[in-house]
N, C-alpha and C positions, 0 to 999 in steps of 0.2 A: 445429453451432459455435455460441456464445452469443453473441448481438447486444456485450455489449458488450468479447467476448475480439475481435473485429474490429477496435472501436475501439482497443481497448492494440496490437495488432501493427501499426495502420497508425502510431498515435502512435513504436510500437519503431522502425519506419525515421528516421521522421523524425528522432527523436533519434537514431538509428545517425547518418546523415548530416550532421545539423548539429554534433552533439559531435566527430566524428573531421575533419571538415572543418573546425571551428574549431583545434581542438588543431592539427593539419595547417598550417592559416595563422598559430598561434599561435606555433610550435616553430620553423617559419623563416624568422619575419619580428619576432622582437623579439627584444631579447637578456632574459640569465635573470635579472632581477632580483628583489630582496626587495617585496614591494607589487604591485600591481595584475598584472600577469604572472604572481604567484606562485598571487594567486587567481582570475584567470583557467584558469589551467592545471586548478587543484583542480576549481571548477565545470566545465569543458568534461569536464575526466575522468569526473566523475561522470555528465553526460548521457550521455557517449557509454559508459562502462560497462554504464549502465541501460539505454538502447536495445536495445545487443546481448548484452543475458542476458534480456532480455523473452521471447523466440521460446523461446528456452533453457527457460527456468521454467515455460515455459506448456507447452514438451514435457512437461517433468518432472511436473509436476500432473497434465495430464491422463494419463496412461500410468500413476503408480501412483492414479490417483482412482479406487477402487470401480467398477461399471457399477454398482450401484442409486445409490450416492450421487451428490450434486450437486455439479456442477462447481465448482472455487474460483472466485469474483467476480474479475472484472478490477481492484477495488483489490487485492484480495488477491495477481496477480502482481506487480502494480506493485511492494506495501511488499516485496515477495521478492526482487525483482531492486535496489532503494535498498539493501537490505541487503548484496548483491554489492558495489554501485558503492562505498559506504563501507569496504568492509573492502577494499577495491582503492584506495581513495581515504588511505584511513587507511596503508596499507601505504607505499606511497608518499610520504606525509609523513614516516614512521619512516624512511624509506628515506633520501630528503634529510638528515633528523637523522644517519644514520650510524648510527642504533639498532636499524635493523628484523634479527630472526635469525630462524631457522625457530622455534623454542618459540615466541617471541614471536605469531606470524602463524599458529601450529596454536592459541593459545589464542585470540586474539581473532576467529579463526572460527571455535572454539567457542564462547564465549560468545555472538556471532551467533546462532549455528546454534539455542541453549537457549533466549536469548529469541525467537525465532520460533515455536518448539516449542511453548515459553507461552501467545505470542499467538495462536496458531492453536486451540491446546487449549481457550483460554477460549472466543474465536467458537464452536466446534464445538459444544461446552455448550451454549452460550446458544440456539443453533438451535431 
């Protein structure tokens, strides 16, 4: 296991615990208002989903990276996890506005995947 993956997994656990505990505290103790509570909700949701997605993203990257290739760095894992968190936060924001639908969620996810494929292919080409 690469050394930066160990650090990423440790940070993942801290983000998981802090994000979900903060969301629990926010939802159970604060009134739902437009303003600070809403921004805190989005920030904590981003942290919680990023921390939750990191181990799964690492597993998928390690599983599907060819044996002869170098595994992706910790920065790539964090970036891909942040894409997932951005998708979840954007969908939750659209749901609050009552504009989220299945086609919108699909195309939002599709766009984020295409952007990541483009960024990753440029990284691999420059190595």
